[in-house]
N, C-alpha and C positions, 0 to 999 in steps of 0.2 A: 442511580433510581431516576428512572425516565418514565412515572407514573405521575400523571396531572395531582396524584394524591399531596404530591408534597407542596403544589399553590396552595395559596391562601383563600381559604372557604368560609372566612368569617361574614359575613352581611353587616354591614355598616349602618346599613340606610335602605332604603327602599324610596323608589321614583316612578314618575308617569309626565307623561304628554296627553293631553286632554287636545286631538286634534276636532278641530268646530269645523264643520260646513254647514250655509245657509241652504235650507231646503228651500222647494219650490213651492209648498205649503205652510201655511200658518204663517203668526205672526212677530216679525224679527223682534218690533219696539217692546212687545212681550216678553219675549228671552231678554231682553237688556234692561227690563226690569225688573228680573229672578233674583231672592236675595241671595244672592254666591257669596257678598261681602258677609254678610250673618253668618252663613252657612260656614268660611274659612275661620270666622271667630271663635265661636265656638267648638269648631276642630284644632282652634292654637295653632293659626297657621300666621306666620308672619308674612309681611307682602316683602321681597323681593326686592320691588322699587327702591325702595331704601332700606338698604341692608342693615347699615350701622356698622359699626368697628370690624364685631365679627357676626359675620354670616350666619344667618339661624339655620337649625336642622331642620325644623318645620317652618315648613315655606309653600307660599305659593304666588306664580308672577303671572303674567298677563301681557299675551304678545298679542299684536295685530299684522295683519299678511303686507310684505311691501311684494312679494313677489316668490318665483319660485323653479326650480329647473331640474326636470326631470334627469335621472341617470339607469344604470342598470337592472333595478329592480322596479318593474312597473308598482306604482304604490297610489293612487287616486285620490285615498283618506288622506296622504300628507297631501302628494303633491296640489290640491284644492284645495285646501282646509285656508277657511277665513281667517279662522283664529287659533291660535294654540294658549293654555292653560299648562302652566310646569308646575307641577305637587310633591313636594321631597318630605319624610317622614320617616321617623324609625319603625313607624308602626305600620306595619302593610294593612291593617286595619280601618285606618285613617284616609287611604287613599279607595278603597274601596267603597265607602261610604261618602266622599267626596263624587267618585266618578257615578255611582248609584244615583246619590240624589242631584246632581248635575243635569243627567239625562234626565230625570223626572219633570225637573223644572222649567226646563227648554225644549222638550216635544213636545210639537212635532216642529217648532219653526228651527233648530237647529240639529245637527247630528251628528253625534258625539262616536269618535274611535280614539280607542286609548290605546297607549304605546307605553310599556310596561317594563321596568325590569330595577336590581339591585347594584345596591355599590359598594363593593371590596376592596381590600388591600390593592395596593399595585402586585403586580407578581413579579417582575423582574428588575426591580427599582431596590440597588447596592445603595451604600452611602454616597458614595462617588456621584449618582444620578440623581439623588436626591438635593445634594448641593446645588450641584450645575443645573438641574431642570427648575425640580418643586418647588425649592426657596428661593427663586427668582422668579416664580409665576405669580403673575398678578391676582387678586382677589377679586370677588365681586364688589364694582362699584355701584354706586347710586343709577338709577334708570336715565339719569340727566346724562350723566358724564358717559356713560357707555348706551346707550340707545337701541343698539344692533344685534340682533339675537339671530343664529343660525341652530338649526338642528340639521342633523346631517345623519339618518339613522344606516347602518349598515349591516354583513352577516361576511361572515369568512368561510370560502368554500370547504368540501370537504376534505378536497387535498390538505389542507391547512392543517383540520384537526387530525388528520392521521401522524402528522407529525409529533414526533415527541416533544415536549418543553423546551429543553434543552436545543434541540434547532429551530424551532420557535423562537427562542430568545438571542438567537443571532439575527435574527433578520430586523432589530430593536438600534443595531449599533455598526459604524464601517465596517467594512470590508476592507482587507490589505491583502493586494501579491507578496511572491517573496520577495520583492527588494523592496517592498516597504510605500509601495505605491499606492490608495485608495481607490479601490474598485468602484463602490458604491459606497456612499453616506450612511443610507439606512436611517428608520424611521428617528431616531432620536434627533441628529442634526439636520435633516431634513424640515424639521418644525423648531428650528434655534430658532427664526425671526421672531415667531409668536409668543414666547412666552413670556416676555414682560408687557406685552401689549392685549393677547388674547387667553381671555378667561374661558377653559376649558370646564367641562362637564362630561365625565361618560358615567352610563349605568350600563350594566351587564345584564344579559338573559339568565336567569336565576342557574342553567343548564346550557352546558356548552358540548354540540351544536344547539343552537336553540330548535325548540319544535318548528315545525312545518309553519307557513306564513307569519312566523315572526321573525324579530332582529336577534345579531348575538351581539348588538352595540349600538347603544342611545347617543351618539355623541353633541353636544351642542356646545355652542360659541358666544360671549358675549364681546364689544369691543364698542371705541366709541367712532365717531365717522371717520375720521383719519385714519382708522385702523384698518377700514373694509377694503381696500387693497392690498395688506399682507395678510389677510384672512384668505383671499382669493391666491395670493401668492404661496403661501402655507399649502392648500391643497392641491393647487398644482401641482409644487416640488412636491407631495406623497403623492400623487398619481403616475409621475415619473416614474416608470420599474427599473431604469437605468442607476439611479439615483435612487431610488428606495426599493427593492425587488419583491417587497414583504406584499406589496399594491397588487401583484400579478393574485393572488388568494382575496382579491378582498372585491366583495360586489355593494354600491352600494346605492341605497335608497332616496330621495328626490332630496336633493336641499332647499328647505326651506326658508327663508329671511322674514322675519317681522322686526318690530318695534316694540320695546316694551312701554309701556305704560302703566299709569298709576290704580287704576281701577278696574272692574269686570266694565260698570257703566261707559270709561272711558274708549274700549273698545269699540265701541258700539258708535261714536260721537264723529 
């Protein structure tokens, strides 16, 4: 059976990135004084800056802009964002309420653009890949240890979504010629350098392909200062279509680089 009906459809959680941009009118200082901390507490969201031994399922994070790089998809809301808030919850209504209240509290000084998705079980991961990749991957660390945050939204082309799931699966593994020589590394091997040092989080569109104007995937990474070169190395490897042919079907939005901070007020300091 080649239908996507065999792929995991369970929704494990919901997530969003609020891209915040300073407006030409309004008082940013007043926005900085907004009671976002109290709002997050009321909604039961734990601060990811200090995640504890077990990263929380209901969480919020505050990211301050370091820079951004344009890519295939023009998106000024991401490219020009001064700050980003991440929120994760098992309850979609939590994200809806936080988004609406944040916009109400900080408008018109700050504009809010929301990128939203869902978390599902991995689609192409068997026991061997689980041990090779997921059991070795780094979990979220305190913001002091891994202060860098990278938001990289992206979509796949219509040609990709016309492929059946079995063909799509082949792009994640190496391919070999008849003599056993590796022709292409595929997605998994090209990212190996980042497994132990790059936290990765991915939200998917609730439907694939995503509706017009939305992304298929919201990918996000955290790392220590010493591992920033590894992040760029992994991205470069993924974009090399000789090593990773999958990327012929990828269209990236801007790569937004931020710094994790401990509180809403610290965003503006």
